[in-house]
C-alpha positions in Angstrom: 18.2 -9.3 -4.1 16.9 -8.5 -7.5 18.6 -6.1 -9.9 17.7 -2.5 -8.9 16.8 -3.3 -5.3 18.6 -1.8 -2.4 18.8 -2.5 1.3 18.3 0.0 4.2 18.9 -0.5 7.8 15.8 -1.6 9.7 14.0 1.0 11.9 13.8 -1.7 14.7 17.7 -1.8 15.6 20.0 0.1 17.9 23.7 0.7 16.9 26.8 1.1 18.7 29.6 2.0 16.3 33.4 2.0 16.9 34.7 3.4 13.5 38.3 3.5 14.8 38.2 -0.2 15.8 36.3 -1.2 12.7 33.4 -2.7 14.6 29.7 -2.2 14.7 27.2 -3.8 17.2 23.7 -4.1 15.9 21.0 -4.7 18.5 17.5 -5.8 17.4 14.9 -4.0 19.5 12.8 -7.3 19.7 15.2 -8.6 22.4 17.1 -11.1 20.2 20.8 -11.4 20.5 23.0 -8.5 19.3 25.3 -9.0 16.3 28.9 -7.7 16.3 30.2 -6.9 12.8 33.9 -6.5 12.3 36.3 -5.8 9.4 34.6 -6.4 6.1 31.3 -6.9 7.6 31.4 -3.6 9.3 32.6 -2.0 6.0 29.7 -3.4 4.1 27.2 -2.4 6.9 28.5 1.1 6.7 27.7 1.3 2.9 24.1 0.3 3.4 22.2 3.5 3.1 19.0 2.8 1.3 20.4 4.3 -2.0 23.2 2.1 -3.0 22.3 -1.2 -4.8 24.7 -4.3 -4.7 26.6 -3.0 -7.7 27.3 0.4 -6.0 28.3 -1.3 -2.7 30.7 -3.6 -4.4 32.1 -0.6 -6.6 32.8 1.2 -3.3 34.4 -1.9 -1.7 36.7 -2.1 -4.7 37.6 1.4 -4.6 38.6 1.2 -0.9 40.3 -2.2 -1.3 41.7 -2.6 -4.8 43.2 -6.0 -4.1 39.8 -7.6 -3.3 39.0 -10.6 -5.5 36.2 -11.2 -8.0 34.2 -13.2 -5.4 33.5 -10.0 -3.4 30.2 -9.5 -5.2 28.8 -13.0 -4.3 30.1 -12.7 -0.7 28.6 -9.2 -0.2 25.4 -10.3 -1.7 25.2 -13.5 0.5 26.1 -11.3 3.6 23.3 -8.7 2.9 21.0 -11.5 2.3 21.9 -12.9 5.8 21.3 -9.6 7.4 17.8 -9.4 5.7 17.0 -12.8 7.0 17.9 -11.6 10.5 15.6 -8.6 10.1 18.5 -6.3 10.4 17.9 -4.9 6.9 14.8 -4.2 4.7 14.7 -4.1 0.9 13.4 -1.4 -1.2 12.8 -1.8 -5.0 13.8 1.0 -7.2 11.1 2.2 -9.6 
């Protein structure tokens, strides 16, 4: 993900969210397996809105979980990249 780019959720998915349980099930509409996101993965997924870049996502994680370590940026970036590779997310470049 380059500086200034953001992710948005793919239009080709269906979601089942259980906010009280901290779980999201993402189901690609192409018939591939569903993905169950829990805990920090569900939090990161919830922050993907097509407007926040990685810096904003990490900033929000740090505000919600002040004890998170410095590795969170790299971990979040890697996770978002994996979701993009699975075609669950699309990228948008900021002008």
